[in-house]
N, C-alpha and C positions, 0 to 999 in steps of 0.2 A: 504493500500500500504505500503510495507516495506521501511524502511529509507535507502537511498543510500548515499554514501559518499559526494556527491556534493549538495545533497538537503539541505534545511534549517532544521537542526537537531532538534529533540525534546529537549526542554529545552535551545535552543539557545536564546541569548539576555537577558535582564533584566527579572528576575522573578518577576512578580507583583502579590503579594497576594491581596486578596479582603476582605474587612471588614466584610461581612456577614458570620455568623457561620453556622454550619450544620444544625441548626433549620430552616434556610431559603433555601428552595431547589432551587428557582430561584428568581432573582430580576433584576430590569432594571436600566440603566443609560442612560441619554440623554446629548449629546454634540453637539455643533455647531462649526465647523471648517470653517475658511476662505479658499478660493481657494489657492491650492499650499502647504497646510499643509502636513507634513510627520510625521507620527507617527512611531518612531524608533522601530526596531526590538526588540521584547519582547515575553513573554509568560506568561500564567496563569497556574501555575502547579496544582491547585486544582479545576478548574471549566472549563467546556465547554463554549464556547462563540457563540452566534449567532449575527452577526453584520449585522444591518439593515440599508440600505440607504433610509431613509424616503425621502430625497431630495438629488440631486447631484449624482456623480459617485465615486465609490471607486475603486482603483487598489490594489489588495493584492497579496503579495508574501508570500507564505506559503507552507511548505512541499515540494512537488516535482513540483511546477507549480506557474503559475501567473493567477490570477482570475480578471475578470472585473465584478463589482457589481453595475449595474445601479440602479436608484431610483426604488422603490417598489420591489426590490430583497435583498437577504442577503446571506451571506457566513457563513456556519457552520465551526467552528475551534475547533477540539478536545483539551481536556485539555492537557497542556504541549507543544503544538505545537508552535514553533517559527513563528512569523508573523510580516510582516512590512506593514504598510497601507499608500497609497497616496491618497490625495483628488483632484479629477479633478473637479475644480469648487468649490463653497461653498457647503459644505455638512452638512445636518442634519443626524447625526448618533445616532441610538438607538441600545444599546447592552443589550442582555439578557445573564446572567451569570447563569449557571445551574450545580448543583451538579451532578457528574457522576452517583451516585446511584438513582437520581431522575428520570431518563429516562431509559426506558427498553433496547431499541435497537437504541443507538445513531449512527449516520454514523461514520466509523472507520477512514475516512480520510476527509480532507477539501473538501467541495463542496459547489457550488453556488445553492441557492434554490429560488423557487418563493414564495412570501409572499402573502397569500390570503387576501381579504379585512377583513375578520373576525380577522386574526392574527394581521393585522395592527391596527385594533382598540383596540384589547386587549393590545398590546404593548404600544399604546398611553395612554391607562388607567393605566398601570403598571408603568408608569413614575412617578405618583403621590402616589404610595404605599410605605409607609415607611417600613423600616426593623428594626427588625423582625416583622412579622404579624402573628396573630393566624391562625392556619390551619382552624379552624371551624368559619370562618367569611366571609364576602363578599370578602375581599381582598385574603384570602387564597383560596377560591373557584375560584376566577378569575385567580390567578397564576396556579392553577391545570389545568385550562382549557388550558391555554398557553402551559403547558406540553403536554396535550393531542394532541393540534394542531401540535406541533413540530414533531410529529411522523407520520404526514400525508403530509409533504411538497414534492413536486416534485423537483427532481434535474434537473438542467438546463445545457446545454452544454456551459458554459461561462469560460471553463478552457483551458488554453494554457500550455501544458506539457513542462518541461524543460529537455533536454537531458543531459546525463553525458559524452558522447563521445566528445572529443575536437573538431572534425570535425563538428558535428552536432551543437555544441555550437556556432560555427563561424556563421552558418546559422541562428540559433536561435536569435542571437544578432541583425542580420540584419532583420529578420522578425518583431521583436519587435519594432525596431527604424523606418524602412520604409517598412511596409507590402505591399505597392504598388509596391515595386521593382520587375521588370518583369523577373529576372533571372529564367531560366528553371533548370530542374534537371540536363541536360547535362552541362549547364554553370557552375553549381557549381561543378560537378564533375571535369571538366577541371580546374577550380580555384584551388580546393582542391588537385589535382593530384591523384584522386581515380577513381575506375570505377563507372559507374552509379548504378550497381547492388549492390555495397558495401553500398552506400547511402540508397537504397531502403530497404536493409535488416536492417540497423541500425534504420531507421525510424519505422519499423514495431516492431523491438525488443524493442527499448527504449521508443516509444512513442504511440504504439498500433494503428498507422494510417500511411497512405502513405504521401509522401512528398507533393502531391498535396492538401490532406485533411489538413495537418498542416499549409501550406500557407493560404489556404482558411479560417481556424479558426482564424489565425492572423489578416487577414483583416476584418473578421466579428466582432471580438471583438474591433478592432480599430473603425469600423463603429458605434458600440454602444456608444463609448465615444463621437464621433462627433454628433450623433443623439440626445444624451442626452444634448448636449449644444445647441440644436436648429438648427443645420445645415440642410439644405434641403436635400432630398433624392438624387436629381439629383447631388448636389455638392460632396455629401459623395461618390456616385457610381463612379463618374469620377475620384475623388481624389485617389481612391483605385485601379484604373486600370481597372474597369468593362467597357465593351464596350457600355453599355446603362443603364439607370436606370431600365428598365425592367428586365434585366439580373441580376443585383444586387438584385432587389426585389424577383424575383424567387429563388435565392439562399438563402436570408435571410429567406423567408417562409419555404423553405425546411429544413433549419437547426432548426429554432426556433418555427416553426408551427404558426407563426403570420406575418402579414406585418409590415414594418417598422413603418408605421403610427399608428399600433395598439400597439405596444410593450410596451409603457410607460402608458397605460390607463387601469385603474382598470376594467372598463366594459368589456374588452376583455378577462379577466382572465377566462379560462374554468373551471367550476365546473360541475361535472356530478351530476345528480339527486340522485345517490347512496351515493355520499359524502355530498350533500347539505342537505338531510333530517336528518342524524344524527347531523349536525351542528345546524340545526333549533331546534332539541330537546335540544341540549346542551344549547342554548341561553334561550330557554323557562324555562328549569329546573334552570338555574341560576338566572332568574328573579324572579321566584317563591320563591326561597329561601329568597330573599331580601324583 
């Protein structure tokens, strides 16, 4: 996605160079953050980053939008992209830092991805790998398997796009702060002194979605934050303006492919047989070399 004037620009914030040299294609850092921690706007000029929430929920402002990253998920941040991270509740953060030349086809923009049980186990093991590490070693092979896994991660719809038009930005601020607010498209048109069709055109042009889809996405992302805190489905549904828990559950499953009760459980992660077999072979090969 090209940089727009009001996005968080590449290189914005403190540039934080990392200690590992080019002989280390990927390494891991583990951090524990108390609830309410805010990691100030910064960027890593020389490495991509995968920020994995092993526990807790992260809210990340990066590039052209806002991402919610619940536990067992992660966000991919390209090298040089400015980003700010807020911790919703206590967070166990695990970050992978990847040399751009170490991965063949990295995502070009920030995106939230699902972390497989295999990748989660690899990241956990990588926390204990010192840098630098020999390529032809158990540690080197473990890190190479991480690079292989990073190219197979499914992207999740956990992104709330940010508009540049000042009229849409007024709506966007309201959706972020109070997504349950019931104002209709006509209400907003009257409030902003514009035609309904003007807002419709702006939404499609700037966000790639309708006003209704934008509002629905804001509500679903807030729902994830609340569910991760342990709130009951019925309380989440009613707090966000849904007529009933079943209506909320149906919308949640349509958007995320899982029921709210399943979303934070490893056992519900869908792995197709065609992807599971190569992974089993990778694990057997790794074990045989050790």
